[in-house]
C-alpha positions, 0 to 999 in steps of 0.5 A: 745409040737411040738414047743419044738420038733422043737427046739430040732431037730434044736439044734441037727442039729446045733450040728451035723453041728458044729461037722462036721465043726470041723471034716472037719477043723481038716482034713484040718489042717492034710492035711496042716501039711502033705503038710508041712512035705512033703515040708521039706522031699522032698526038694532036692538039686542037684550037678550043672554041671561045666560050662566047661570041667575039664581041661578047667582051666589048666594050672592054676587049674589042671584037677584032682583037678577039678574032685575031687573038683567038683565030690567028695567034692561038691557032699558030701556037696549036699548029706549031706545038703539033709540029714540034711534037712530031719529032719529040720522043719523051715519056712525058709528052702525053699531056701538057701538064707532064711536059710542064713538069719536065720542061727542061727536057724539051726544046724551046719550040715545045716550051713556047708553043705548049705554054702558048696553047695552055695559057690561052686555053685557060685565059678564054675561060677566065672572062665573061660578058659584062656589057653593062659594066656592072660591078665585078669583084671577087665573090665566094671562097676565093674572095675570102682567100684574097682578103686573107692573103692581101688584106683587101680586094683593092690591094690584091688588084694593085699587086696583080696590076703591078705584076702585069705592068712591070713584066718587061716585054711580053708575058703573063700575070698570074694568081696562083695557089702554092701550098694552099696560099694565094700568090701573085706572080708573072712569067715571061713570054708563054711560060707559066707557073706549072713549068719546072723552070718557073721561078715561082711555081703553083697552080694558076687560078687567074691569068692575064695576057699582057702581050701587046697583041692582046690589047694593042688595037684598042689600047695601043701602048696603054697596058695599064688601061687595058688591065684596068678595063679587064677587071670588068670581064673577069669570070669569078665563077671560073676562078672559084672553080679552079680555086676549089680544085687547087686547095 
């Protein structure tokens, strides 16, 4: 009889232990879920400061355009990206690069605003002051790679300008590294070559914004004039840095 009582006690204790373990496991899962939710809800992107003054790119890109382009347009992409990510639960949402790799899994708001934030953040760093209009051609290893890929610097610039000029409506022109080779391409709207949905994929090392808001105040509808002037302020030091990382 005592053996039966001992058996029942042990069975009851075992059941209680299993129940306690289940409760603890459930609490752990709840905690993990809460952490996951907080991750998605607390992810915040911010507007990067320009690496130069608003008027630093004059006379090629005017101060007022830079103020509006950076403070209004880019800020709107940052604000709307954060809003879009508030309701996005996706394991790739922890970085823009991961989002771009899985772009088809995200909605249009994340695509447009995530692209807008990334593209502009890169764009600002690819320009620098040249008020004296000194000759500003590629140098270093990227110059050698451009010559090897396109024949001459002038031919490269022609192809790059064509990509920007022939982009219907709004978009971007790009110089990318794909399989250790340089390519010129363009994308619509705020897409970029890092996105899985892009026709031509690669690592961007040079980017030009050909949306009208990038040039309309100074150049009106003359996109070609804007592109020709922009070569004066390209930051080839930064392009070489990106090229070295992408090789």
